[in-house]
ZAMAR-12260 format. One line per 5 residues: for each residue x, y, z of C-alpha. Coordinates in pm, 1 decimal, m for minus. Layout:
ZAMAR-12260
X:Y:Z; ... $
//
This chain:
ZAMAR-12260
m10.5:11.8:2.1; 291.1:234.0:99.0; 477.0:142.7:m214.1; 155.5:203.4:m446.1; 157.3:584.5:m264.0 $
483.7:637.7:m360.0; 451.0:543.4:m695.8; 144.8:754.9:m719.9; 337.4:1065.7:m583.1; 570.2:989.1:m848.3 $
354.2:995.0:m1140.3; 221.1:1364.3:m998.7; 606.7:1464.2:m1033.4; 855.3:1635.7:m820.7; 768.3:1780.4:m461.3 $
591.1:2137.8:m531.9; 870.8:2319.3:m348.4; 1148.2:2127.4:m559.1; 960.6:2241.3:m878.7; 909.5:2577.4:m759.8 $
1270.6:2615.6:m671.4; 1347.9:2499.9:m989.6; 1110.4:2726.6:m1179.9; 1237.7:3014.9:m981.0; 1606.9:2931.1:m1041.7 $
1495.7:2922.0:m1435.3; 1331.2:3287.9:m1444.3; 1678.2:3386.4:m1224.6; 1876.9:3242.9:m1493.1; 1691.0:3390.0:m1815.5 $
1729.6:3717.3:m1641.8; 2103.3:3719.6:m1582.3; 2133.6:3547.4:m1930.8; 1990.0:3857.7:m2085.9; 2141.9:4131.7:m1859.6 $
2453.6:3946.6:m1978.6; 2378.6:4009.4:m2365.2; 2270.1:4354.5:m2271.7; 2621.6:4440.4:m2118.2; 2898.5:4309.9:m2325.1 $
2714.1:4501.6:m2614.9; 2681.7:4819.9:m2395.2; 3040.8:4776.2:m2308.6; 3096.2:4767.0:m2684.0; 2901.5:5051.7:m2781.9 $
2964.0:5303.0:m2479.7; 3332.9:5239.8:m2387.0; 3500.5:5139.3:m2714.2; 3289.2:5364.7:m2934.3; 3138.1:5095.7:m3154.1 $
2882.2:5158.9:m3366.1; 2538.9:5036.3:m3232.9; 2511.8:4778.5:m3446.4; 2726.7:4611.8:m3192.9; 2413.8:4534.3:m2994.1 $
2277.6:4321.1:m3260.4; 2581.9:4147.7:m3334.2; 2623.3:4055.5:m2941.6; 2248.2:3957.4:m2934.0; 2257.9:3733.2:m3253.0 $
2576.6:3570.9:m3166.4; 2453.7:3488.7:m2802.3; 2148.4:3316.9:m2940.5; 2325.2:3100.6:m3208.3; 2583.2:2990.5:m2908.3 $
2275.2:2890.8:m2683.5; 2151.7:2673.0:m2945.4; 2456.0:2495.4:m2966.8; 2489.1:2505.1:m2555.8; 2166.5:2346.3:m2564.3 $
2297.8:2040.7:m2789.2; 2601.9:2008.2:m2559.7; 2398.9:1970.2:m2240.7; 2306.3:1618.9:m2377.7; 2692.1:1551.4:m2340.6 $
2699.2:1606.5:m1951.0; 2635.1:1302.1:m1768.3; 2493.5:1416.2:m1439.4; 2217.9:1679.8:m1471.5; 2253.2:1790.5:m1119.3 $
2649.2:1824.6:m1077.0; 2676.3:1932.7:m1452.4; 2403.7:2255.1:m1362.7; 2613.7:2328.7:m1047.8; 2966.2:2338.4:m1196.1 $
2767.4:2530.4:m1472.5; 2619.7:2812.9:m1257.6; 2976.8:2853.5:m1081.2; 3154.4:2895.1:m1384.2; 2875.3:3148.6:m1537.9 $
2885.7:3343.8:m1230.3; 3305.6:3358.5:m1244.0; 3291.0:3424.5:m1620.9; 3024.8:3701.0:m1613.3; 3178.6:3906.4:m1382.7 $
3521.4:3868.7:m1510.6; 3423.7:3933.2:m1858.7; 3426.0:4338.2:m1880.1; 3758.9:4349.3:m1672.3; 3941.1:4135.4:m1840.5 $
3839.8:4297.6:m2190.2; 3907.0:4635.8:m2044.2; 4244.6:4517.9:m1957.9; 4336.1:4372.2:m2242.9; 4194.9:4649.8:m2492.7 $
4405.5:4900.4:m2230.6; 4712.4:4712.3:m2269.1; 4698.1:4712.8:m2626.8; 4641.5:5103.6:m2657.8; 4918.6:5176.5:m2363.4 $
5153.6:4896.5:m2567.9; 5296.9:5154.3:m2834.1; 5385.9:5375.8:m2565.8; 5545.0:5105.1:m2338.4; 5756.5:4955.8:m2629.9 $
5865.0:5335.4:m2739.6; 5990.8:5408.0:m2361.3; 6206.6:5100.1:m2340.8; 6362.1:5143.2:m2681.1; 6415.8:5504.2:m2622.6 $
6222.8:5619.1:m2915.4; 6100.8:5994.4:m2941.0; 5704.6:6101.6:m2899.7; 5700.8:6077.8:m3279.5; 5791.8:5732.1:m3352.2 $
5549.9:5547.7:m3172.5; 5532.6:5180.3:m3311.2; 5157.9:5118.6:m3431.7; 5223.0:4829.4:m3685.0; 5308.4:4498.8:m3725.7 $
5204.5:4275.8:m3402.6; 5128.6:4568.4:m3205.3; 4839.9:4679.7:m3483.8; 4727.6:4334.3:m3468.3; 4704.1:4317.1:m3115.9 $
4467.0:4600.9:m3131.9; 4265.8:4510.1:m3419.1; 4162.6:4158.8:m3265.8; 4159.8:4293.5:m2891.6; 3824.4:4443.5:m3000.6 $
3682.6:4131.1:m3087.0; 3683.8:3989.2:m2701.0; 3299.3:4108.9:m2625.3; 3203.8:3876.2:m2861.1; 3419.7:3602.1:m2740.6 $
3287.4:3634.9:m2413.5; 2897.6:3632.4:m2548.1; 2998.6:3322.2:m2770.7; 3121.9:3165.7:m2448.6; 2878.2:3281.6:m2202.4 $
2585.9:3203.1:m2468.1; 2718.3:2828.5:m2475.4; 2689.6:2790.1:m2110.2; 2333.1:2990.2:m2101.8; 2224.6:2742.2:m2346.7 $
2294.3:2473.6:m2150.5; 2082.4:2575.7:m1849.4; 1708.5:2504.6:m2032.3; 1811.7:2113.9:m2084.3; 1975.8:2046.2:m1750.6 $
1673.8:2212.5:m1585.0; 1447.9:2000.0:m1765.4; 1645.0:1661.8:m1691.1; 1686.4:1739.3:m1314.3; 1263.6:1757.2:m1343.1 $
1226.1:1459.5:m1556.1; 1483.4:1261.1:m1299.5; 1271.3:1395.1:m950.0; 943.1:1289.9:m1118.0; 1122.1:900.7:m1238.9 $
898.5:932.5:m1570.5; 791.7:1219.3:m1866.4; 699.3:1511.1:m1708.3; 371.2:1639.5:m1924.2; 434.3:1997.9:m2015.8 $
836.9:1994.5:m1910.9; 964.7:2165.6:m2151.8; 659.3:2450.3:m2165.2; 672.1:2519.5:m1792.5; 1010.0:2554.8:m1817.0 $
1022.7:2785.1:m2124.0; 711.1:2977.5:m1952.7; 993.9:3044.5:m1688.7; 1266.2:3154.6:m1922.0; 1041.2:3392.9:m2072.1 $
926.7:3521.3:m1777.1; 1295.3:3567.2:m1619.2; 1418.7:3742.5:m1955.3; 1126.1:4006.1:m1932.2; 1184.5:4085.8:m1566.8 $
1570.6:4084.1:m1681.5; 1491.8:4364.4:m1945.7; 1296.2:4552.6:m1664.0; 1549.1:4523.7:m1452.8; 1795.1:4655.3:m1691.1 $
1611.3:4951.7:m1841.7; 1525.0:5081.3:m1473.4; 1777.9:5014.2:m1275.9; 2100.1:4873.3:m1449.2; 2137.8:5093.4:m1749.1 $
2287.0:5385.6:m1530.3; 2533.8:5169.8:m1329.3; 2892.0:5114.4:m1407.2; 2925.4:4822.2:m1650.1; 3125.7:4657.8:m1418.1 $
2908.5:4681.4:m1084.0; 2604.2:4578.4:m1303.1; 2864.8:4250.6:m1421.2; 2903.5:4160.8:m1011.3; 2565.5:4236.4:m900.8 $
2429.8:3975.9:m1200.6; 2696.6:3739.4:m1136.5; 2570.2:3743.0:m784.2; 2227.4:3602.4:m870.2; 2379.0:3291.1:m1106.5 $
2603.8:3228.4:m762.8; 2273.8:3242.9:m575.8; 2110.4:3001.2:m788.9; 2367.6:2750.5:m784.5; 2379.6:2758.1:m412.0 $
2048.8:2726.3:m377.1; 2021.9:2428.4:m609.3; 2311.4:2289.4:m425.1; 2194.4:2309.0:m67.6; 1861.0:2155.0:m183.6 $
1981.6:1845.0:m417.5; 2327.2:1784.7:m250.5; 2276.5:1435.6:m228.1; 2275.8:1420.4:m564.8; 2571.0:1615.5:m648.9 $
2897.6:1466.0:m654.5; 3172.9:1662.1:m452.2; 2937.0:1899.4:m345.7; 3142.4:2007.9:m52.8; 3401.9:2107.2:m275.1 $
3122.3:2335.9:m533.6; 3039.5:2470.2:m187.2; 3333.7:2577.1:m128.3; 3416.4:2712.8:m485.2; 3099.6:2918.9:m403.8 $
3227.7:3065.4:m134.1; 3552.7:3131.3:m290.9; 3322.1:3334.4:m567.6; 3105.5:3491.7:m345.4; 3425.7:3702.2:m221.8 $
3563.1:3719.5:m588.5; 3220.4:3848.8:m646.4; 3233.7:4128.1:m338.5; 3599.8:4208.2:m422.7; 3497.1:4281.7:m792.0 $
3192.1:4530.7:m662.5; 3386.6:4726.2:m440.3; 3680.4:4794.4:m674.1; 3633.9:4605.1:m1042.4; 3449.5:4944.8:m1136.5 $
3760.3:5164.3:m1022.4; 4004.9:4879.3:m1218.3; 3760.3:4861.5:m1536.4; 3767.4:5286.9:m1533.4; 4148.1:5268.8:m1514.8 $
4172.4:5026.2:m1807.7; 3941.4:5208.7:m2004.2; 4126.2:5520.9:m1937.6; 4428.8:5409.2:m2119.7; 4200.0:5408.1:m2427.5 $
4229.0:5790.9:m2414.9; 4543.3:6008.5:m2527.3; 4495.3:6218.7:m2248.8; 4455.6:6153.2:m1867.5; 4072.6:6062.4:m1804.7 $
3973.2:6281.3:m1485.6; 3589.0:6224.2:m1451.7; 3377.8:5974.8:m1588.7; 3039.0:5901.9:m1495.2; 2722.1:5645.1:m1681.4 $
2411.0:5795.8:m1755.7; 2100.5:5590.7:m1883.5; 2209.4:5747.5:m2241.7; 2573.8:5720.8:m2248.1; 2911.6:5691.4:m2125.3 $
3087.0:6038.6:m2024.3; 3458.2:6098.2:m2005.1; 3631.2:6420.1:m1952.8; 3985.6:6430.6:m2026.3; 4308.5:6684.4:m1941.1 $
4602.7:6762.2:m2153.9; 4825.1:6988.5:m1976.6; 4970.5:7243.1:m2199.2; 5243.2:7412.6:m2021.5; 5428.3:7775.6:m2116.1 $
5155.5:7913.4:m1865.6; 4859.5:7807.3:m2063.7; 4524.4:7665.6:m1911.0; 4496.7:7307.9:m1937.1; 4316.8:7185.2:m2261.4 $
3972.8:6951.1:m2137.6; 3800.7:6740.8:m2402.7; 3444.9:6568.4:m2361.5; 3357.6:6195.0:m2515.4; 3030.3:6047.6:m2531.3 $
3027.0:5682.5:m2542.5; 3411.3:5709.9:m2667.6; 3388.7:5957.9:m2918.6; 3490.1:6331.3:m2910.7; 3204.3:6605.6:m2887.8 $
3461.0:6887.7:m2786.4; 3808.1:7021.5:m2717.3; 3815.2:7330.2:m2533.5; 4091.4:7442.1:m2748.7; 3900.5:7460.0:m3041.6 $
3547.5:7437.0:m2953.9; 3422.2:7819.1:m3017.2; 3521.1:7708.9:m3379.4; 3308.5:7488.4:m3421.1; 2996.4:7700.9:m3223.4 $
3082.8:8027.4:m3379.0; 3009.5:7821.4:m3705.6; 2745.1:7663.9:m3555.3; 2560.1:7974.8:m3401.9; 2650.9:8287.7:m3591.6 $
2549.5:8218.3:m3959.3; 2232.5:8120.9:m3840.9; 2129.7:8380.5:m3649.0; 2283.6:8632.1:m3873.8; 2056.9:8473.7:m4167.0 $
1738.3:8487.2:m3923.4; 1535.6:8807.6:m3952.0; 1467.0:8841.7:m3539.9; 1650.9:8707.6:m3276.3; 1401.3:8700.3:m2982.8 $
1261.8:8334.2:m2961.4; 1553.0:8048.7:m3032.4; 1496.5:7687.7:m3022.5; 1794.5:7462.5:m2950.9; 1785.5:7059.4:m3041.6 $
2065.5:6892.0:m2812.7; 2346.7:7122.2:m2710.7; 2371.4:6970.6:m2392.2; 2701.5:7125.3:m2264.7; 2570.1:7466.7:m2286.2 $
2831.6:7598.7:m2555.6; 2629.2:7702.8:m2803.6; 2402.5:7907.6:m2571.5; 2715.7:8102.8:m2455.3; 2719.3:8205.6:m2857.7 $
2377.7:8267.8:m2860.2; 2346.2:8514.0:m2603.3; 2589.7:8754.3:m2811.2; 2266.0:8791.9:m2959.0; 2026.1:8925.7:m2694.8 $
1729.4:8683.5:m2725.5; 1426.0:8711.1:m2528.0; 1408.6:8347.7:m2476.3; 1571.8:8011.3:m2547.1; 1439.8:7673.0:m2546.0 $
1702.7:7379.4:m2518.2; 1573.1:7020.4:m2580.7; 1795.8:6753.4:m2489.5; 1718.8:6356.8:m2357.0; 1986.0:6332.8:m2089.5 $
1907.9:6525.5:m1757.4; 2235.1:6461.1:m1615.5; 2414.4:6567.5:m1891.2; 2253.2:6879.0:m1847.7; 2351.3:6887.4:m1469.7 $
2684.5:6817.5:m1510.3; 2727.1:7153.5:m1700.9; 2493.3:7299.4:m1491.7; 2579.1:7228.6:m1148.0; 2869.1:7008.3:m1150.4 $
2872.9:6740.3:m871.5; 3115.4:6750.6:m595.6; 3300.0:6476.4:m679.7; 3410.1:6641.3:m976.9; 3764.4:6786.9:m986.9 $
3741.9:7148.4:m890.5; 3942.5:7252.0:m1168.5; 3730.1:7103.0:m1411.1; 3411.2:7224.2:m1248.3; 3554.1:7603.1:m1304.0 $
3670.7:7536.2:m1636.7; 3316.1:7393.9:m1783.6; 3119.3:7644.9:m1617.6; 3340.3:7910.9:m1761.8; 3344.8:7736.3:m2113.0 $
2939.5:7761.1:m2128.9; 2934.6:8099.2:m1941.8; 2751.4:7923.8:m1648.2; 2421.5:7947.7:m1972.6; 2204.5:7737.5:m1790.2 $
2145.4:7952.1:m1476.4; 2027.6:8236.6:m1726.9; 1664.3:8298.1:m1668.1; 1628.7:8306.8:m2058.5; 1686.8:7975.0:m2097.2 $
1408.1:7694.7:m2049.2; 1569.8:7334.9:m2070.3; 1306.3:7073.2:m2185.4; 1433.3:6698.6:m2113.4; 1243.0:6523.1:m2351.0 $
1345.3:6289.3:m2688.1; 1365.5:6528.1:m2916.8; 1165.5:6359.5:m3179.1; 854.3:6382.0:m2969.8; 942.6:6712.7:m2774.5 $
941.5:6942.2:m3068.0; 515.9:6791.1:m3106.7; 465.0:6930.1:m2790.7; 583.9:7265.1:m2878.3; 408.4:7252.8:m3189.3 $
76.4:7186.0:m3008.5; 145.6:7457.6:m2822.4; 161.5:7699.6:m3151.4; 499.2:7804.7:m3041.1; 739.2:7962.8:m3315.1 $
1113.5:8061.2:m3308.8; 1307.6:8291.5:m3522.7; 1603.0:8041.7:m3521.0; 1635.2:7651.1:m3454.8; 1998.2:7517.6:m3407.9 $
2041.2:7149.6:m3410.0; 2343.0:6996.7:m3215.0; 2309.0:6649.2:m3213.9; 2601.4:6396.6:m3189.9; 2635.5:6201.0:m3537.2 $
2383.5:6000.2:m3673.5; 2576.3:5706.7:m3534.6; 2322.6:5486.7:m3386.5; 1978.3:5408.7:m3507.3; 1778.8:5624.2:m3253.0 $
1976.0:5951.1:m3370.3; 1905.6:5862.1:m3742.1; 1500.8:5980.4:m3671.6; 1673.1:6287.8:m3544.1; 1819.1:6358.1:m3918.9 $
1525.9:6208.4:m4082.3; 1296.5:6413.6:m4318.3; 983.5:6380.3:m4060.3; 1179.7:6548.2:m3795.8; 1293.3:6818.2:m4020.0 $
919.3:6871.3:m4132.7; 823.5:6912.0:m3761.5; 1103.2:7182.0:m3708.8; 968.8:7376.7:m4028.9; 650.2:7398.3:m3874.6 $
798.5:7556.7:m3578.1; 1010.5:7801.8:m3765.0; 938.1:8162.4:m3851.7; 908.6:8213.6:m4210.3; 1159.4:8425.6:m4232.0 $
1410.1:8265.6:m3978.4; 1680.9:7989.3:m4068.7; 1755.3:7644.0:m3901.2; 2132.3:7516.5:m3903.8; 2187.2:7096.3:m3863.2 $
2554.5:6984.2:m3762.9; 2659.0:6783.3:m4052.9; 2980.4:6577.5:m3984.1; 3229.8:6583.4:m4198.2; 3210.7:6672.4:m4574.2 $
3524.8:6511.1:m4688.8; 3532.6:6185.3:m4428.2; 3165.4:6134.0:m4421.8; 3081.8:6275.5:m4792.9; 2744.8:6092.5:m4851.8 $
2634.1:6158.5:m4462.4; 2727.2:6519.2:m4499.0; 2524.4:6504.6:m4860.9; 2242.3:6298.2:m4723.2; 2158.1:6562.1:m4437.0 $
2161.4:6834.9:m4677.0; 1910.4:6643.7:m4934.2; 1713.9:6554.9:m4643.9; 1626.5:6897.6:m4513.9; 1577.3:7002.2:m4907.1 $
1290.1:6703.1:m4885.5; 1129.5:6861.3:m4600.8; 1069.9:7188.4:m4785.5; 1376.2:7396.1:m4690.9; 1596.6:7615.3:m4947.2 $
1951.3:7450.4:m4803.2; 2298.2:7562.7:m4836.2; 2592.4:7390.6:m4664.0; 2902.5:7524.5:m4588.6; 3216.1:7395.2:m4393.0 $
3526.2:7484.8:m4177.1; 3862.3:7323.6:m4034.6; 3800.6:7248.8:m3662.3; 4180.2:7111.6:m3545.1; 4021.6:6854.6:m3281.8 $
3808.6:6731.5:m3584.5; 3925.6:6802.3:m3898.7; 3728.2:6946.3:m4214.9; 3356.2:6960.8:m4008.6; 3025.8:7083.3:m4208.9 $
2710.6:7232.2:m4145.2; 2355.1:7226.4:m4313.9; 2181.8:7597.1:m4341.4; 1807.2:7604.9:m4446.1; 1539.6:7872.0:m4486.5 $
1143.6:7845.2:m4588.7; 1072.8:8183.6:m4757.9; 1273.9:8452.0:m4965.9; 1700.5:8454.7:m5005.5; 1852.7:8098.3:m4908.8 $
2093.4:8175.8:m4659.7; 2437.4:8198.0:m4848.8; 2206.1:8519.5:m5025.4; 2126.4:8646.4:m4688.0; 2526.6:8609.6:m4555.7 $
2714.4:8738.1:m4869.0; 2617.0:9148.9:m4835.0; 2735.1:9098.0:m4483.8; 3030.0:9332.2:m4434.2; 3088.8:9320.0:m4029.1 $
2961.6:9017.2:m3826.9; 2676.5:9194.2:m3608.8; 2807.5:9028.3:m3296.8; 3179.8:8983.2:m3150.7; 3360.5:8702.9:m3181.5 $
3713.8:8606.6:m3162.9; 3745.5:8373.1:m3474.1; 3451.1:8442.4:m3744.7; 3490.5:8694.6:m3997.3; 3225.9:8786.1:m4283.5 $
3443.4:8664.5:m4511.0; 3525.9:8324.4:m4349.1; 3148.9:8320.8:m4328.4; 3171.4:8375.3:m4742.5; 3419.9:8113.9:m4782.9 $
3309.0:7841.3:m4617.5; 2973.0:7803.2:m4858.8; 3282.7:7691.2:m5133.1; 3360.1:7346.6:m5182.0; 3604.6:7199.7:m5411.8 $
3477.0:7145.0:m5815.9; 3259.5:6852.3:m5846.3; 3170.0:6801.0:m5499.8; 2786.9:6806.6:m5570.7; 2844.6:6626.6:m5880.3 $
2727.2:6277.2:m5761.7; 2421.5:6439.9:m5534.2; 2185.6:6217.2:m5704.1; 2337.6:5892.3:m5613.7; 2285.6:6008.7:m5248.6 $
1942.5:5892.1:m5056.9; 1703.5:6120.5:m4873.7; 1698.1:5977.6:m4521.8; 1338.1:5941.7:m4485.6; 1203.7:5809.8:m4191.4 $
1294.1:5445.0:m4109.5; 1495.7:5417.0:m4375.4; 1825.2:5396.2:m4172.6; 2001.1:5560.9:m4500.2; 2195.8:5808.0:m4297.5 $
2280.0:5605.2:m4035.7; 2467.7:5347.3:m4288.0; 2592.8:5615.5:m4485.4; 2779.9:5723.1:m4157.5; 2846.9:5376.7:m4036.6 $
3010.6:5305.6:m4351.7; 3228.8:5620.7:m4395.4; 3371.1:5576.4:m4015.5; 3419.6:5248.0:m3950.3; 3759.4:5230.6:m3996.4 $
3841.3:5494.7:m3755.1; 3597.7:5381.2:m3459.0; 3753.8:5067.0:m3373.7; 3423.8:4885.1:m3476.3; 3415.7:4511.1:m3469.9 $
3188.8:4415.0:m3762.0; 3062.2:4071.5:m3912.7 $
//
């Protein structure tokens, strides 16, 4: 009778507690797996300066690797012991992947200087070819290598959990796969929510350590519950204790170590770094000597945004031709420009009101009220560079995605005498929409009929198709378009696109100008006129360049193709 009762219980499947534990573990592991995908692609995009195609490459590689991992799981003899070892390995590998990658890539960038100092070479003869160049080139693939390895192991988790449930029931479990996959999908969704709500703004190494801690916890709970079925359970518990110590150390010291390695990627000394929900922000300092002030540079996701040495050249060309081509200068709209440097130039025109739309509130805060932990000299330099612009009562900051934010301005019936678009290059699909024909049509509704709009338009020589596409897209949105360019030493030859809605085009309006209406240390009327001149045949292939229609990603692909050889991108 007792035997029949046990068999009946066996047919009903594992004990409810064991089943709940296994499904809970599966959900935790699914969340961790998804976060590892985001972390590795996040690191490649933010720190290495790789284009955001890295995200899709990473996810694709990990999904394929998970498939191979699922096949490989059948070769693990003991599902109980194999799963316990697997989670310990995933925890250690997941927590160390980014730190090890940062160390190797940082070493690769420091290697030319190390070799030069060892051999006594002068600073202008740093070795950058041969094995050093090969090492630097291949090092950027490391995040993908980690992705493949983690994907293989994550792919083993579901088959092993399924076998554990099968073993506990002693017969085929009805809906075994469906139940486990349900827990997996729900866990992945929770992981995505945790990433967006919490981990996105964390240091990547800290986020990796926290994620690995949940892998370790899942493995520990599994061992404690099923230790009688696990070989060498005591040794595995000891391994978990060691791994817990490693994770604690990485959570405390890892972010500092990672940032130290990442700093090796920059030519100058990184004196302040901050991760926001939207971007990695780095400030560098270069000591100039000869009693000159230090040079400060801002990098967003590994890409230079400005240098204090020559930012005034860029912003003078961005602002003054636009303002001079506008009939009035009372109400100004700035899209982007979260550093406030364009505002400083706009103030010279004595506007009555400026609306600035930017997505990243923490970026604005860095340039309006720098935090106490920022070096005092950098705090003073930033406020001096933008003239403490964000504390001017004429400035209204609107924290919003510009594509949607301008709809709110249109709904209010706002009109602006000048529109200045100071956005990063379209190196991300989300940025591409802010260079689209639809977005420019929205801005056209906000611009006064006798006003002007200017858009920073990347380099006309390094990214010619992208530059031409910006102009052609603005024209497709109903503007009379002209383009101009000038050399900004930190960037090379740079370009802008200026448009008007009625009357003369911007070049015709600016041509008679004999004196710049406002004081500027660089710009002159002759320089403005000269900036509209391009080499012979520059526009001869304009008909081959496409308009960046909303959803087409055309400009993003032009930009990707033009800059991929100088962005440290690993493409597949």
